[in-house]
N, C-alpha and C positions, 0 to 999 in steps of 0.2 A: 515414663519419661514420656508427656504431653508433645501431641504434633504444633508444629509451630503452626499460627494462626491464617497462617496463606490455606494451609492443608486440611481441609474437610475431607474424614474421613467416612467412610459409608461401607455399608456391606451392599455384594450383591445382588440386588433382587429375588427373589426366587420365578424360574422359569414364567412358569403364570402369569407374575407380575410384568413378568418385562413383555412374554405374548401381548396383555394384554394394554398395556402405553404402545405400542410398535400397532398396533390395530387403533387405536386412538389417534395418532396421530396421521396414520391411512385415511382415516375419514374425516378426522378435521382437514386436512390437504383438497380433500375430494370435494366439501362442501362448497369452502372456499372458491374453490374454481364455477364451481356451478355456479354460487352466487354471485358472481365473477369478482369477487372483492382481493384485492392485490394484497398484499403484504408491503410493509411499510419502507424494508432495505431493498434498498432497487440493485441490481444487477446490470451493469451497464457495459454494454459491449462493442464490438466492432467486428465481422466477415473479416476486414481489410485486415484487423490487426492478425489473424495465422497466415496472410500470406507471405509474411517474412521469412526470409529462408535466406541463413549460410549457407551449413553444409548439416549431412547427421548426424556430423561427431560434433558439431559448437554445441556446446549447454543450454544456449539459447533458442528454445525451440520452441515452436506454436501448439507440442504434445502439454506444456507448464501447463495451459490455461485448460485442454481438456480432460487434465486428470484431475484439476480441480473439480469441474464440473463432472466428472466422472462420482469423482466420491460425494458432491452435494448431493447428487440422483438416488447413489444407493444411500445415502444418510436420511433420505424425508424432505429434507430444507430445501431443494430443488422448489418444490411448487409451492414454497412462501415468501419465493423472490420475485419481485417485481422485474423483469426481464427490461431491457430498454438500450436499443440498441442509439449508436451513439454516430452523429456526423461529422466532417471534420475539424479541429479548429481554424477560424477563421486568420486572416494575417494582421489584423490590427490587435489579438488576443494574444497570437505571438509575440510580435512587436513589444510586447510591456516587460519578457524576460528575453528573446534572443535577437540579434543585430541583423539588422537586413542584410551586411553583407556576408552574416555566417550562411545564414539562406538559402541566399542566392547561390552560395556557394556549393551547396548540397543542393540544390537542385542542377547545376551545372554537371556533378560528379553521377548521377542517377544512369547505372548501366543502362545497354538495352538489351541485356545479358549475361550469367553470372555476376561476380560478386563485386566492387571497388573497393579495396582496404584503403580506409580510413589511421587507424591508428594499425599499433601492436593486437588489438584487440576484438575491433569495431569497424563491420565490414557494413557500407552499401549495399542493396539489392535493387534489381527493377523494382519490387513491390515497399523497399525497406520504408522512405518516404512518405508516401501514402498510409502505412500503416501506421508510421510516427507521426504524422498528423489527424489521424482518428483516435489513436489511442490519446493523445492532449482536447480532443475534440472531446473524447467521457470523460475525463477531467471537470471539463467546463458543462457539459451538462452534470454528471450528479453536485456542484455547486449549483447549479440551478434549480433541480430538484429539491435541494435538501432547504435552501433559502425561500424559497414559493411554499415549505410543506408541501411538498407530491411524496417526497419518501423523507422517516424519519431520520437514515442515516444510507450511504449507499457503499456499495462495494463495485470497484474500476479493473475489472479481468480483460487487463489491457498490458499489448505488447509490439515493441519493445518499453525495458524500463528507460526511466530518466535519471535520475539524480545523482549523476554523476556530467551529464549534459550542462556547459555551463552558460555565458552568454554567445560565445562565439566558436565555440569548441566542440564537438563531440568524445567520445571515453566512454568505453567500462561494457560497449553494451545499447551504449543512450545515443542518443539523437535532440530528443526535445526531451527539455525538467517538465516535465507532465505535472508533477503538484506545486511544482513555482508556477506553471501557468494557471493552475486552479488558484493558487495564494493569491496571485494581484488579478484575476478576476472576481476575485469574493473582496478585496478592497478597491476596487474601480469600478465596478459595477452596483454594488451593494454597499458603498461606503466603511466597509468593516475597519475599524479602526487596530483591530489585536488578533493574527492569526498566528494558530501553534501549528508546528510540523513535526513531527513526531517520528521518528528516524530508526526503526528496528533491523535495520536489512546488516546484515553482516560486516557490507564494507561503507565506513564514512562518506556519505552524501555533500564529498565535495562540491559539486556543483552546485546543488541548492545553500551550499555554505557560502560560496562566491559569489552568487549571485542576490543573497539578501546579508553582507556583510554590513552593508553602514544602513541596512533599513531595518529602527528598531521596531516598526510597525510586524516585521516577523518573527517571533520565536524559533529558532532551531533545536533540538534534541536529538540528539545522535548517537546513539551507543554503536560501536564497532571494536573487530578482532583488531590490535594496531601491535606490531607494524604488520602490516596487510596491504595491498593496493585500495587504495592508490597511494597508500604512505604519507597522510595526510591526515589532517587535524588538529592534532598537537608542534606548534601552538598552534594560537587563532590569532591573528592579527588587523583583523574588520573594525569596525567604531561600535556595533549593534552589541550592547550588551545582555541581549536574550541569546548570543548563542552560549547551549552548553555540552562540550564533546564530553562523550563518556567515553571514554580508550576500556575495552576487555584484552585481556593476553590469553593469549592459544593453552588451551585445558581451562579454561573458565564456566562455570555454569551458572543454572539455577540460581543459587547461593549468591554467586557475586555477584548477577546481575538483576537480581530483585531487589541487593540491595543499596543498585545505585539508583533503581528507581524511586528506590524508594526515601532516598538521603538527594540527590539531584533534581529531578525531576519531578514528583509529585511537588515537592512545594515551590521548584519554580513556574511552576504551570502553574495553582490558585492563585500562587504571586500576580500573575500576570493578567488572569481571568481570559479565559482567547475566550474570543464570541464564533471563532468554529475551530473547529483541530483538524488538523488533513494526516493522517498514517501516512508514510513512505514504505508500506509491510512489503520488507523484506524475510525469506523464510529459509536464508541461506546460513544462519547461524544454529539453525537443529545441527542435533550432535551426527547423526547423518548425511549430513551433507559435503560431499568432497573437496568442494570449494573450502574452504576453512576447515579453525580448529576448534573450536568453541563448542556447548558441550550443552544446550538448547534443547526442550523439548514440547510438542503438542503443547504440554500444560504449563508452560511458561507464555506461550504469544497469549492462550487464553488468558490470564492471569494479568497479562500488559494491557489486556482490552479490557475486562472488567474495570480496572483503576484508572485507563481512559474516559473510560464511558461514565462514572462518578463527576469526575470534572467537565467533562461535559453537560453532563446532566445539570451540578450547580451553576456553572460559567456561562456555557454557550445554546443555551437551550436544545441541547440534546446531539447539537452539528455535528455528525463527525463524515467525513470523507476518507476512505481507504482506499489507496492505489498499488497496485500488486509490481514491488522492483524485482528482488532478484528470490532465487528457492531452483535449485537446480537437481537433485535428487527426485524423482517424481512422489515416490511413495510416501516421504517425510512432506515435502511440499502440500500433497492432497491432506493429508491428515491436519496437518497444520492449520492450512487455511480455511477448510471444514474448520476446525474450533473456535478461529477467528470469529470467524462470518456467523456462527451460530449464535456468538454472545451478540452479534447486531442485532441478527433477528428475532430474538429475544426479546431485543428493545419493542417490538412492534405492540401495540395494541388486542393484535389478536394472536398472539401465541403468547 
């Protein structure tokens, strides 16, 4: 039986070749550093994002970013990335997505110590709002760098996540909708007319959907386990014809996910001809993640990234910005994000 076209079978290289490849990657990275030639993929971060902390039991912890960074260091990818520190988002940039009354309400609830419960699973600590503003600032910085050709693409290593935050409410660990802030920045500052958001998080991007429900300049493609928090996505009641919700059921894996991408996402993306593609990059649909019941693997995230890159190269001058959302089992988060980022890095002219 022939393997499916999406899977290419390779024989494991002999040990000597494997060692030579490792040595080549090490020498290449060292030469690039000595020549001060930076990789074209930007790793955009903010130390403030690590300060947001609820409790040791809470799944959305600073260890998530640390686990990804450690995996990249071990793989040799770390030295091929531009490391760019982000500043916080401005009030004007925030106001394009969130209401002033909501932002003022968050400011008024910041505790001196401990944490304030916003809703069932979302807590505001002393450092949370500062972290959220820097996370959104990282998404803004990514748009600027890609649009100004200072980076081929970018990965925003940020937290707290954002895709459940609506214009006037925090939810699902999210306070500021980072990917929506980035999309509106691209539209407002660079006059883009077609921006696509691809959300492959385990959970429906309900906040992003709500913000762009009536805005046809933005295409939203969202896969998610259904029914599962936030129990939305079916049906869609907005007027934006470019919102495509793609529910999966518990137990679905590679076959079902790839079929929906081929049948629903790729044709619509090609027809939309986006000028930029933003990824709400959640890795909690992995089979090892305890928050859901989907069975994706690192290979699926790699496969999807490559497919999206083909569309971006054809219609968007390769402009891809990936914004970290979910992923709570540290080992699967790290391996999945590494596979995803490796695809972005390989688009660099120096790799």
